[in-house]
N, C-alpha and C positions, 0 to 999 in steps of 0.2 A: 238182975240183971245180966251178970257176966255168963252164967249157964246158959241163957236165952241167946246169946251172942254165938257161944262156943257150939252149942248145939246145931243153929242155923248153919255155922261154917262146915261142922263135922259131917253134914248130910250132903254135902257139895264136894268132899275130898275123899280120895282112897288112900291118903298119906297120913303119918303121924309127924309134925314138924317138930325138929328138935332144936331148930335155931331160928330166931324171931330176929328181923333186920329193920330198924327204923331209919328210913332213908331221909336224909336231910336235903335241904335247898340244893339243887345242881348235881344230885345224886341218883335221881329217878333211872338213869340208864342202865345201872346195875341189874334192874329187873328185866331187861332186855336178854339178859344172859340166863334167865331161868330155863331150864328144860322141861316139856310137859307143863306149861303154866295153866293153872287154873284162876281166874280172875273174879273176884268177888266185889263189888261196890259196896262202900260203906251204906249208902242209901237204902240196899236191900237187907242190912243186919238188923236186926231187931236191936231198939235202943241205942243205935249209934249215931253219934254226930257227925257232921262233915266240916272238913277245914274251909276255913273262910279265904285263906290265901288262893287267888285264882290258879296258881300254876301247878297247885297239889290236886293231882290224881283222884284222892279219895278214893282208894282201893287197897285189898288184899291181894296179893300175888302168891301162890302158893305152888310149889314144886321143888326140883331138886337143881342145887348149884353146887360144884364141885362135889357131886357124889354124897351130898347131905340133903335131907330131905328140909326145907325153909319155908317161913311165912314171912312176907315182906310187905311192910307198910309203904305205900307211895302216897304219901299225903299225911300230916300229922296235925293235930289241935292241940292249943293251950290253954292254960287257966286265963291268961292275959286277953282271950279272944271271947272272954265272956261264959266259959264253961266251967261249971262247978267241978270240984275236983273228983268225984266218983266217975264223970263223965272223961276227963282227960285221962286216967288210969284204965279205963275200960279195954283199949287194946291189948294193954299188957297182961292184965289179969285173964282176958279171952285167950290170949297165946298161951300163957300157963296151963290153962284148962285144957287145950288142946296138944300139949305134951311138950312144949318149948321148956327147955333147961338151961340155955344159954340165949343171951339177947345182947346184940350189937347195935349202938345208938350212935 
């Protein structure tokens, strides 16, 4: 499940993100600061769920932020929304497979 998601994303990008950022409510504008953004909707990624909160954009944005290659989650999902834990941790494990070694939550 994690490898399929990472392979799909890897085919869409030409960077290796070193930092993963999970944006909380009210912080989605940080994604506007990313240079050369590549936007990937969760719905297009194999095995990925979508957030049930209407305001969540449900997408990854990859690019450069302050000279660092990043992957940003714009929208997240939780165990209390009815997702099983393997689905809840799917984005984090996918980020790791893509090269992320620092996570900002």
